[in-house]
Kinemage of the C-alpha trace (Angstrom):
@kinemage 1
@onewidth
@group {chain A} dominant
@subgroup {mainchain}
@vectorlist {calphas} color= white
{ca met a 1} P -0.283 -0.583 0.188
{ca gln a 2} L 1.975 2.945 -1.343
{ca leu a 3} L 0.071 6.375 -0.576
{ca ser a 4} L 1.131 10.072 -2.736
{ca ser a 5} L 0.801 13.276 -1.254
{ca pro a 6} L -2.316 14.496 -3.078
{ca asp a 7} L -4.020 11.807 -1.332
{ca leu a 8} L -3.136 14.513 2.034
{ca lys a 9} L -4.362 17.216 0.127
{ca gly a 10} L -5.716 18.796 3.600
{ca leu a 11} L -3.039 20.136 4.430
{ca pro a 12} L -2.728 24.293 3.854
{ca thr a 13} L 0.565 23.474 2.571
{ca pro a 14} L 2.952 21.200 1.031
{ca leu a 15} L 4.442 18.553 3.072
{ca leu a 16} L 7.865 18.816 4.248
{ca pro a 17} L 9.795 15.741 4.250
{ca tyr a 18} L 9.926 14.701 8.255
{ca glu a 19} L 6.062 14.886 7.649
{ca lys a 20} L 5.929 11.993 5.083
{ca met a 21} L 8.344 9.935 7.279
{ca phe a 22} L 5.845 9.988 9.178
{ca leu a 23} L 3.051 8.563 7.745
{ca thr a 24} L 4.280 5.299 7.401
{ca arg a 25} L 1.647 2.381 6.725
{ca his a 26} L 1.556 1.678 10.417
{ca cys a 27} L 1.032 5.396 11.179
{ca leu a 28} L -2.516 5.447 8.764
{ca leu a 29} L -3.726 2.189 9.935
{ca arg a 30} L -3.117 3.517 13.894
{ca tyr a 31} L -5.797 6.440 13.091
{ca leu a 32} L -7.880 3.929 11.319
{ca arg a 33} L -8.088 1.878 13.907
{ca ala a 34} L -8.518 4.120 16.832
{ca ser a 35} L -11.299 6.138 14.264
{ca lys a 36} L -13.132 2.371 14.271
{ca trp a 37} L -12.442 2.502 10.361
{ca asp a 38} L -14.494 5.465 9.752
{ca val a 39} L -12.239 6.992 6.949
{ca pro a 40} L -13.440 10.450 7.167
{ca thr a 41} L -13.013 10.547 10.755
{ca ala a 42} L -9.386 9.221 10.585
{ca phe a 43} L -8.591 11.620 7.651
{ca thr a 44} L -9.675 14.730 9.656
{ca arg a 45} L -7.661 13.212 12.881
{ca leu a 46} L -4.713 12.656 11.026
{ca ile a 47} L -4.426 16.112 9.527
{ca ser a 48} L -5.103 17.483 12.987
{ca thr a 49} L -1.877 15.642 14.346
{ca leu a 50} L -0.197 16.990 11.196
{ca leu a 51} L -0.887 20.281 11.522
{ca trp a 52} L 0.210 20.129 16.047
{ca arg a 53} L 3.407 18.948 14.806
{ca arg a 54} L 4.555 21.058 12.685
{ca glu a 55} L 3.593 24.074 15.463
{ca tyr a 56} L 4.790 21.904 18.702
{ca ala a 57} L 7.532 20.593 16.828
{ca pro a 58} L 7.689 17.243 19.193
{ca his a 59} L 11.109 15.919 16.246
{ca ala a 60} L 12.696 19.000 17.101
{ca leu a 61} L 12.678 19.576 21.256
{ca ser a 62} L 15.905 20.132 22.048
{ca pro a 63} L 17.571 17.379 24.650
{ca asp a 64} L 19.260 21.099 26.287
{ca his a 65} L 15.959 22.276 26.950
{ca ile a 66} L 14.385 19.125 27.932
{ca ser a 67} L 17.417 18.306 30.483
{ca pro a 68} L 16.482 19.972 33.369
{ca glu a 69} L 12.960 18.998 33.797
{ca asn a 70} L 14.793 15.721 33.933
{ca glu a 71} L 17.642 16.259 36.412
{ca thr a 72} L 15.853 14.321 39.600
{ca gly a 73} L 15.059 11.578 37.668
{ca lys a 74} L 11.532 12.006 37.309
{ca gln a 75} L 11.206 10.225 34.186
{ca trp a 76} L 13.402 7.505 32.783
{ca leu a 77} L 13.682 4.381 29.836
{ca leu a 78} L 14.360 1.259 30.974
{ca gly a 79} L 13.394 -2.360 29.671
{ca tyr a 80} L 10.664 -3.721 28.083
{ca asp a 81} L 7.552 -5.388 29.206
{ca leu a 82} L 6.459 -8.973 28.327
{ca gln a 83} L 5.449 -7.576 25.150
{ca ala a 84} L 8.558 -5.617 23.896
{ca arg a 85} L 7.088 -2.668 24.904
{ca pro a 86} L 9.902 -0.056 25.916
{ca cys a 87} L 8.881 0.980 29.297
{ca leu a 88} L 8.307 5.027 29.922
{ca ser a 89} L 8.728 5.629 33.775
{ca leu a 90} L 6.994 8.223 35.389
{ca asn a 91} L 8.553 8.578 38.868
{ca pro a 92} L 6.100 12.113 40.626
{ca ala a 93} L 8.004 11.490 43.254
{ca arg a 94} L 11.287 13.507 41.918
{ca gln a 95} L 9.088 16.302 40.720
{ca asn a 96} L 11.797 19.377 40.678
{ca thr a 97} L 10.307 22.261 38.961
{ca asn a 98} L 7.068 23.977 38.522
{ca pro a 99} L 3.989 23.736 36.151
{ca ser a 100} L 5.005 24.856 32.536
{ca asp a 101} L 4.660 24.061 29.316
{ca arg a 102} L 8.539 22.577 30.143
{ca gln a 103} L 6.749 20.249 31.477
{ca ile a 104} L 3.758 18.873 29.091
{ca gln a 105} L 7.105 19.190 26.616
{ca his a 106} L 9.244 16.845 28.358
{ca leu a 107} L 6.944 13.994 28.364
{ca val a 108} L 6.312 14.219 24.852
{ca phe a 109} L 9.904 13.811 24.466
{ca met a 110} L 10.066 11.432 26.241
{ca leu a 111} L 7.271 9.274 24.355
{ca glu a 112} L 9.400 10.463 20.941
{ca arg a 113} L 12.598 8.645 22.751
{ca ala a 114} L 10.260 5.648 24.027
{ca val a 115} L 9.227 5.362 20.117
{ca asp a 116} L 12.786 5.832 19.067
{ca leu a 117} L 13.598 2.456 21.122
{ca met a 118} L 10.866 0.026 19.553
{ca pro a 119} L 12.158 -2.807 18.044
{ca pro a 120} L 10.320 -3.713 14.656
{ca gly a 121} L 7.333 -4.656 14.772
{ca gln a 122} L 6.508 -2.756 18.050
{ca glu a 123} L 3.972 -0.145 17.957
{ca thr a 124} L 2.614 0.492 21.599
{ca leu a 125} L 4.478 1.607 25.187
{ca ala a 126} L 4.423 0.738 28.981
{ca leu a 127} L 3.999 3.199 31.392
{ca lys a 128} L 5.108 2.531 34.741
{ca ile a 129} L 4.057 5.322 37.053
{ca asp a 130} L 5.260 5.098 40.279
{ca phe a 131} L 3.540 7.619 43.181
{ca ala a 132} L 5.610 5.924 46.188
{ca gly a 133} L 6.393 9.007 48.327
{ca ala a 134} L 4.464 11.205 45.977
{ca thr a 135} L 2.672 14.095 47.791
{ca ser a 136} L -0.216 15.604 46.981
{ca gly a 137} L 1.865 18.811 45.867
{ca lys a 138} L 3.594 16.887 43.321
{ca thr a 139} L 0.788 15.518 41.451
{ca pro a 140} L -0.457 16.824 38.508
{ca thr a 141} L -3.190 19.213 38.285
{ca leu a 142} L -6.740 18.282 36.812
{ca ser a 143} L -5.572 20.855 33.764
{ca thr a 144} L -2.289 19.568 33.069
{ca gly a 145} L -3.952 15.777 33.575
{ca lys a 146} L -6.023 16.871 30.793
{ca gln a 147} L -3.817 18.301 28.573
{ca val a 148} L -1.246 15.476 28.634
{ca leu a 149} L -4.995 13.334 27.867
{ca asn a 150} L -5.304 15.048 24.708
{ca ile a 151} L -2.074 14.831 23.365
{ca leu a 152} L -2.052 11.381 24.206
{ca gln a 153} L -5.543 10.408 22.696
{ca asn a 154} L -5.331 12.564 20.003
{ca his a 155} L -1.911 12.744 18.282
{ca tyr a 156} L -0.389 9.479 19.736
{ca pro a 157} L -3.372 7.320 18.956
{ca glu a 158} L -2.600 3.669 19.633
{ca arg a 159} L 0.811 3.593 21.140
{ca leu a 160} L 0.106 2.855 24.799
{ca gly a 161} L -0.348 -0.385 25.359
{ca arg a 162} L -0.104 -0.728 28.841
{ca ala a 163} L -0.062 1.779 32.045
{ca ile a 164} L 0.891 0.225 34.814
{ca asn a 165} L 0.346 2.118 38.182
{ca leu a 166} L 2.084 1.492 41.714
{ca ser a 167} L 1.374 2.937 44.957
{ca leu a 168} L -1.783 4.907 44.528
{ca pro a 169} L -2.192 7.111 47.755
{ca trp a 170} L -6.287 8.337 48.298
{ca phe a 171} L -5.572 12.247 46.707
{ca val a 172} L -4.078 10.056 43.183
{ca ser a 173} L -7.717 7.995 43.203
{ca ala a 174} L -9.423 10.721 43.841
{ca phe a 175} L -7.392 12.436 40.681
{ca tyr a 176} L -8.483 9.165 38.620
{ca lys a 177} L -11.622 9.672 39.709
{ca leu a 178} L -12.178 12.827 38.657
{ca ile a 179} L -9.739 12.897 35.000
{ca thr a 180} L -11.451 9.445 34.047
{ca pro a 181} L -14.829 10.901 32.482
{ca phe a 182} L -12.354 12.104 29.510
{ca val a 183} L -10.583 9.451 29.183
{ca asp a 184} L -11.452 6.856 26.069
{ca pro a 185} L -12.751 3.901 27.146
{ca leu a 186} L -10.064 1.759 25.048
{ca thr a 187} L -7.356 3.579 26.847
{ca arg a 188} L -9.254 3.155 30.253
{ca glu a 189} L -8.689 -1.021 29.154
{ca lys a 190} L -5.137 -0.363 29.510
{ca leu a 191} L -4.716 0.820 33.211
{ca val a 192} L -3.806 -1.563 35.770
{ca phe a 193} L -3.019 -1.386 38.926
{ca pro a 194} L -0.671 -4.302 40.522
{ca ala a 195} L 0.544 -4.718 43.946
{ca lys a 196} L 4.195 -4.594 44.087
{ca gly a 197} L 4.637 -7.273 46.165
{ca gly a 198} L 3.726 -8.629 50.324
{ca lys a 199} L 4.674 -8.929 53.633
{ca asp a 200} L 4.686 -13.067 53.027
{ca gly a 201} L 7.478 -12.984 50.693
{ca thr a 202} L 4.566 -13.407 47.359
{ca glu a 203} L 6.262 -12.185 43.585
{ca ala a 204} L 4.712 -8.868 43.088
{ca glu a 205} L 2.099 -8.841 40.493
{ca ile a 206} L 4.033 -6.563 37.895
{ca ile a 207} L 5.728 -9.177 36.855
{ca asn a 208} L 3.367 -10.142 34.984
{ca tyr a 209} L 3.546 -7.549 33.098
{ca val a 210} L 7.516 -6.576 33.325
{ca pro a 211} L 10.602 -9.739 33.526
{ca lys a 212} L 12.276 -9.113 36.920
{ca glu a 213} L 15.223 -8.368 35.344
{ca gln a 214} L 13.918 -5.614 33.037
{ca leu a 215} L 12.695 -4.346 36.250
{ca glu a 216} L 13.913 -2.108 39.082
{ca arg a 217} L 14.374 -3.242 42.595
{ca glu a 218} L 12.112 -0.724 44.303
{ca val a 219} L 9.420 -1.822 42.218
{ca gly a 220} L 9.582 -5.515 42.607
{ca gly a 221} L 12.194 -6.257 39.790
{ca ser a 222} L 15.749 -7.793 39.901
{ca cys a 223} L 17.438 -5.029 38.266
{ca glu a 224} L 20.029 -2.732 40.242
{ca phe a 225} L 19.323 0.944 38.277
{ca glu a 226} L 20.649 4.101 40.299
{ca tyr a 227} L 19.307 7.223 37.952
{ca arg a 228} L 22.577 9.597 37.326
{ca his a 229} L 21.092 12.814 35.029
{ca glu a 230} L 25.399 13.047 33.635
{ca val a 231} L 25.252 9.541 32.419
{ca tyr a 232} L 21.970 8.642 31.504
{ca trp a 233} L 20.756 11.728 29.501
{ca gly a 234} L 23.928 12.121 27.297
{ca ala a 235} L 23.162 7.946 26.458
{ca leu a 236} L 19.835 8.089 26.078
{ca val a 237} L 20.376 11.229 23.388
{ca glu a 238} L 22.818 9.546 21.452
{ca leu a 239} L 21.038 5.816 21.567
{ca cys a 240} L 17.923 7.491 20.128
{ca glu a 241} L 19.535 9.618 17.642
{ca arg a 242} L 21.469 6.985 15.847
{ca arg a 243} L 18.528 4.697 15.913
{ca arg a 244} L 16.783 8.340 14.380
{ca arg a 245} L 19.514 8.657 11.383
{ca glu a 246} L 18.957 5.025 10.567
{ca tyr a 247} L 15.152 5.211 10.413
{ca glu a 248} L 15.453 8.140 8.102
{ca arg a 249} L 18.829 6.615 6.038
{ca arg a 250} L 16.160 3.799 5.293
{ca trp a 251} L 13.525 5.654 4.462
{ca arg a 252} L 15.483 8.129 1.837
{ca glu a 253} L 17.184 4.789 0.556
{ca arg a 254} L 13.741 3.829 -0.144
{ca gly a 255} L 12.299 6.566 -2.663
{ca glu a 256} L 11.031 9.043 0.613
{ca arg a 257} L 7.774 7.243 0.143
{ca ile a 258} L 4.358 7.939 2.371
{ca gly a 259} L 3.024 4.643 3.469
{ca glu a 260} L 6.674 3.168 4.402
{ca ser a 261} L 6.569 -0.152 6.121
{ca glu a 262} L 7.879 0.840 10.059
{ca val a 263} L 9.571 -2.722 10.779
{ca val a 264} L 11.439 -1.935 7.580
{ca leu a 265} L 12.394 1.463 8.721
{ca arg a 266} L 13.594 0.093 11.773
{ca gly a 267} L 15.273 -2.571 10.555
{ca gly a 268} L 13.280 -5.415 10.596
{ca val a 269} L 12.345 -7.686 7.321
{ca glu a 270} L 9.407 -6.347 4.626
{ca glu a 271} L 6.491 -7.957 6.003
{ca asp a 272} L 3.976 -10.196 3.433
{ca ile a 273} L 1.143 -7.913 2.931
{ca lys a 274} L -1.458 -8.466 -0.122
{ca asn a 275} L -3.730 -5.740 -1.034
């Protein structure tokens, strides 16, 4: 299945190269699935995302600009879940900045890095949110929560595979009750609330979703991990930039076409698809 620029004539100006590269076969299918295969709705949502990406430019967010938000390790990418989804860990207790546009940009930046780290054939990520030690002053406001949900649901459809919530205090449970009406029912089904473990020594329920060796010891795994910003940040940025360069190189070598296979662009083997 190959599409050409005129198929997206709803854009006010010609498609830019990075937009054509964004419009993979799998991207188009994600929007169709999210729109229950209603083509006009999927088209409208896709155009909205393309316009949002032009204005917000998530692909161009500077690591140096985002870096201060993560100095305490309030987010990190570490390991893969049982379905080979990259795990993005959110740690609200490590909040180190006041509410700002950059806080939202920080999450978008990390979502983009999670996409970079997806292996061939994987389209979704796993969120792991550990509220241990979090206070009410360090959790997102309802306004911030709605803004994040809008970005996730409208501009990253079919990207969330699982959202694992740990150590929920009462005020977070109350927050979830407030935000739930704004959450798409399909997204709600992806929320899980496993216990981390018990005094009787039973294995933590979280290993039903993430293998122990891919999981930090603090949340029931066996991985010894300590966030050190001066080491981690540069390594993450370098790894993802290298993967992006390889992704773009493959796309250019294959003719810079809309509708390319993400499997191939990530270094996998072309699927046998019959139209």
